[in-house]
Structure formats: C-alpha cells, structure tokens
C-alpha positions in Angstrom: -61.1 84.2 36.5 -57.8 83.6 34.7 -56.9 84.7 31.2 -56.1 81.1 30.5 -59.4 79.5 31.5 -60.4 79.2 27.9 -57.2 77.2 27.3 -58.4 74.4 29.6 -59.4 71.4 27.5 -61.7 68.6 28.7 -60.1 65.3 28.3 -61.9 63.4 25.6 -62.3 59.6 25.9 -60.4 58.0 23.1 -59.8 54.3 22.5 -57.1 52.8 20.3 -57.9 49.3 19.1 -55.4 46.8 20.5 -54.1 49.2 23.1 -52.7 47.8 26.4 -55.6 47.7 28.9 -53.6 46.8 32.0 -53.0 50.4 33.2 -56.5 51.7 32.6 -58.9 52.1 35.5 -62.3 50.3 35.6 -64.0 53.6 35.3 -62.0 54.5 32.2 -62.7 51.0 30.7 -66.4 51.6 31.2 -66.2 55.0 29.6 -64.4 53.4 26.6 -67.1 50.7 26.3 -69.8 53.4 26.3 -67.9 55.3 23.6 -67.5 52.2 21.5 -71.2 51.2 21.9 -72.2 54.7 20.7 -69.9 54.4 17.7 -71.3 51.0 16.8 -74.8 52.5 16.9 -73.7 55.3 14.7 -72.1 52.9 12.2 -75.2 50.7 12.2 -77.5 53.8 11.6 -75.3 54.8 8.6 -75.5 51.3 7.2 -79.3 51.3 7.5 -79.4 54.7 5.8 -77.2 53.7 3.0 -79.1 50.4 2.5 -82.4 52.2 2.4 -81.1 54.7 -0.2 -79.7 51.9 -2.3 -83.0 50.0 -2.2 -84.9 53.1 -3.3 -82.4 53.6 -6.2 -82.6 50.0 -7.2 -86.4 50.2 -7.2 -86.3 53.2 -9.6 -84.0 51.5 -12.1 -85.9 48.2 -12.1 -89.0 49.9 -13.6 
C-alpha cells in the first residue's frame, strides 16, 4: 500500500451543456445521460416540494 493511495481520485462524470460530443465514447455518453436524468429527477422533486409548501402557505393565508 502506497502512502499516496488516498490521493487517488475517482473520475466523476461531469457534463457541460453545449460541449462537443464527437470525442466522447458511447459508454461515457450513456453515463452522462444517466447523470442528467438523475439531475432532472432531483430538480422535479424540488419543484414538487416547493409547490407543496407554497400551497400550504397560501391555504393558511386565505382563511
């Protein structure tokens, strides 16, 4: 075990909107699609949460 094993970093999939896709492998493109789908789900969940909170607040003030 090397002293520098802790320094190894796992490459994190990142996608920049509008980036050139010509040099990216099919495997990497699929990984990026998965990443973006997960991010869309996270954004939609946040919208639902905020909408729910807003509806509750509006209900309280309409009384």
